[in-house]
C-alpha positions in Angstrom: 0.0 0.0 0.0 2.8 2.5 -0.4 1.4 4.4 -3.4 -2.1 4.8 -1.9 -0.7 5.7 1.6 1.6 8.4 0.1 -1.2 9.9 -2.0 -3.6 9.7 1.0 -1.0 11.4 3.2 -0.8 14.3 0.7 -4.6 14.7 1.0 -4.3 14.5 4.8 -1.7 17.3 4.7 -4.0 19.4 2.6 -6.9 18.7 4.9 -5.3 20.6 7.8 -3.8 23.3 5.7 -0.1 22.4 5.4 1.9 25.1 3.7 2.3 24.3 0.0 -1.2 22.8 -0.4 -4.3 24.5 -1.8 -6.1 24.5 1.5 -3.3 26.5 3.2 -4.0 29.3 0.8 -7.7 29.3 1.6 -7.2 29.1 5.4 -4.6 31.8 5.3 -6.9 34.2 3.4 -9.8 33.4 5.8 -7.6 34.0 8.9 -6.0 37.2 7.6 -9.4 38.6 6.4 -11.1 37.6 9.6 -8.8 39.6 11.8 -10.3 42.8 10.4 -13.7 41.8 11.9 -13.2 39.8 15.1 -10.3 38.1 16.9 -12.5 35.7 18.9 -13.8 33.8 15.9 -10.3 33.6 14.5 -9.1 31.8 17.6 -12.1 29.5 17.4 -11.3 28.7 13.8 -7.6 28.1 14.7 -8.7 25.7 17.5 -10.9 23.9 14.9 -7.9 23.6 12.6 -5.8 22.1 15.4 -8.6 19.6 16.1 -8.7 18.7 12.4 -4.9 18.1 12.4 -5.2 15.8 15.4 -8.1 13.8 14.0 -6.5 13.5 10.5 -3.2 12.2 11.8 -5.0 9.8 14.2 -7.1 8.5 11.3 -4.1 8.1 9.0 -2.2 6.3 11.8 -5.1 3.9 12.4 -5.7 3.2 8.7 -2.1 2.5 7.6 -0.3 1.5 10.7 -3.0 -0.6 12.4 -2.9 -4.4 12.9 -2.0 -6.3 9.8 -3.5 -9.7 8.8 -1.6 -12.0 6.4 -4.8 -13.1 4.5 -5.6 -9.5 3.8 -2.2 -8.8 2.3 -2.3 -11.9 0.1 -5.5 -10.9 -1.7 -5.0 -7.1 -1.8 -3.4 -4.9 -4.4 -2.4 -1.3 -3.8 -4.1 0.8 -6.5 -5.4 0.0 -9.9 -4.0 2.2 -12.7 -7.2 4.1 -13.0 -7.3 4.8 -9.2 -3.7 5.9 -9.3 -4.3 8.2 -12.3 -7.2 10.0 -10.6 -5.5 10.2 -7.2 -2.3 11.5 -8.8 -4.1 14.1 -10.8 -6.0 15.4 -7.7 -2.8 15.5 -5.6 -1.0 17.3 -8.5 -3.8 19.9 -8.5 -3.7 20.3 -4.7 0.1 20.9 -4.8 0.1 23.0 -8.0 -2.5 25.4 -6.7 -0.8 25.4 -3.3 2.5 26.6 -4.8 1.0 28.7 -7.6 -2.3 30.1 -6.4 -2.1 33.1 -8.7 -3.4 31.1 -11.7 -6.6 30.2 -9.8 -7.0 33.8 -8.5 -6.6 35.2 -12.0 -9.3 32.9 -13.2 -11.7 33.8 -10.4 -11.0 37.5 -10.9 -11.8 37.2 -14.6 -15.1 35.4 -13.8 -16.2 37.8 -11.2 -15.2 40.9 -13.2 -17.4 39.7 -16.1 -20.3 39.0 -13.7 -20.0 42.4 -12.0 -20.0 44.2 -15.4 -23.1 42.2 -16.4 -24.9 42.9 -13.1 -24.0 46.6 -13.1 -25.3 46.9 -16.6 -28.6 45.3 -15.5 -29.0 47.5 -12.4 -28.0 50.6 -14.4 -30.7 49.9 -16.9 -33.4 49.2 -14.2 -32.5 52.4 -12.3 -32.6 54.7 -15.3 -36.0 53.5 -16.6 
């Protein structure tokens, strides 16, 4: 199970916002933006992230380092090629957007700027009628 466990560990790291993953960018933006409103909710959110870290590592430890049965290993294969392909593509996207989030932000900015232009056009027409 080394391939599946490595890919699963990448997703576990992304789950609790490890630097270099896509979730880290989102959590960092939420925490930095939240400090402008209230500090109490930021500390609650940070506590939730720490609990997520503990639970994720505990789950990973129990899944991949638990008791091993010989009959299970004999009839088990790690990942099929299709499973590996999808898991690898998803882990690549998690790491790529974690290291280079500007591509995602440019895409979002382009989408929202077009939506705002369209909405301002609609409201401008309705208010001037």
